[in-house]
C-alpha positions in Angstrom: -0.6 87.8 143.0 -3.4 87.8 140.2 -3.6 84.4 138.4 -3.2 85.9 135.1 0.1 87.4 135.8 1.6 83.5 135.6 2.8 82.9 132.1 2.3 79.1 131.7 0.3 76.4 133.5 3.3 74.5 133.8 6.3 74.0 136.0 10.0 75.1 134.5 11.7 71.9 134.4 15.1 73.4 134.3 14.5 75.3 137.7 12.6 72.2 139.0 15.9 70.4 138.7 17.9 73.2 140.1 15.7 73.4 143.1 15.7 69.8 144.0 19.9 69.6 143.6 20.0 72.5 145.9 17.3 71.6 148.4 16.5 67.9 147.9 19.7 66.4 147.4 19.2 65.3 143.9 16.2 62.9 144.9 18.6 61.0 147.1 16.7 62.0 150.4 15.3 59.2 152.3 11.3 59.5 153.3 10.8 60.3 157.0 8.0 57.8 157.0 9.2 54.9 155.2 12.9 55.6 154.7 12.9 54.7 151.0 13.9 57.0 148.2 11.3 56.6 145.6 10.4 60.2 145.1 8.4 61.4 142.3 7.5 64.9 141.3 4.0 66.2 139.8 4.2 66.7 135.9 1.8 69.7 136.6 1.5 72.3 139.3 -1.5 71.9 141.9 -3.9 74.4 143.4 -4.6 74.5 147.2 -7.5 76.7 148.0 -8.4 77.7 151.6 -11.2 75.4 153.3 -14.4 76.9 153.8 -16.3 74.3 155.9 -18.0 72.4 153.3 -19.2 75.1 151.4 -18.2 75.3 147.5 -16.8 79.0 147.0 -15.2 80.4 143.7 -13.1 83.0 145.6 -10.6 82.7 148.3 -6.9 82.4 148.9 -5.3 79.9 146.4 -1.6 78.6 146.3 0.0 76.8 143.6 2.6 73.9 144.5 4.7 71.3 143.1 4.1 68.1 144.7 7.0 65.3 145.8 5.6 62.3 146.6 7.0 59.2 148.1 6.0 56.3 145.5 6.4 53.7 148.5 3.9 55.1 151.3 2.5 58.4 149.6 4.3 60.8 152.1 3.9 64.1 150.2 5.5 67.6 150.0 4.1 70.7 148.7 6.8 72.9 147.4 5.1 76.7 146.7 5.7 77.0 142.8 5.6 80.6 142.9 7.7 81.6 146.1 10.6 79.5 144.6 10.1 80.6 141.0 9.5 77.0 139.6 6.9 79.0 137.4 7.3 81.7 135.0 5.7 85.1 136.2 4.9 87.8 133.8 7.0 91.2 135.0 
């Protein structure tokens, strides 16, 4: 997908809350590492690029994610923001 097909650089908050209610038990899911339920959601999406063994590259594969991180131990989950439609795509 071309990056210019994305309407905004923000997560759709309404869809984030719907996703959390459906798949994350409204945030009450205990962390697999520390067993606390102190989750935080990234305010902005993050980009993850394919690794090029220490070489800086301007091209390559890149995915966009929402991050859900445990505030107690740092255990983090990446949720693909495009596949889950948490970001708006132009038709």
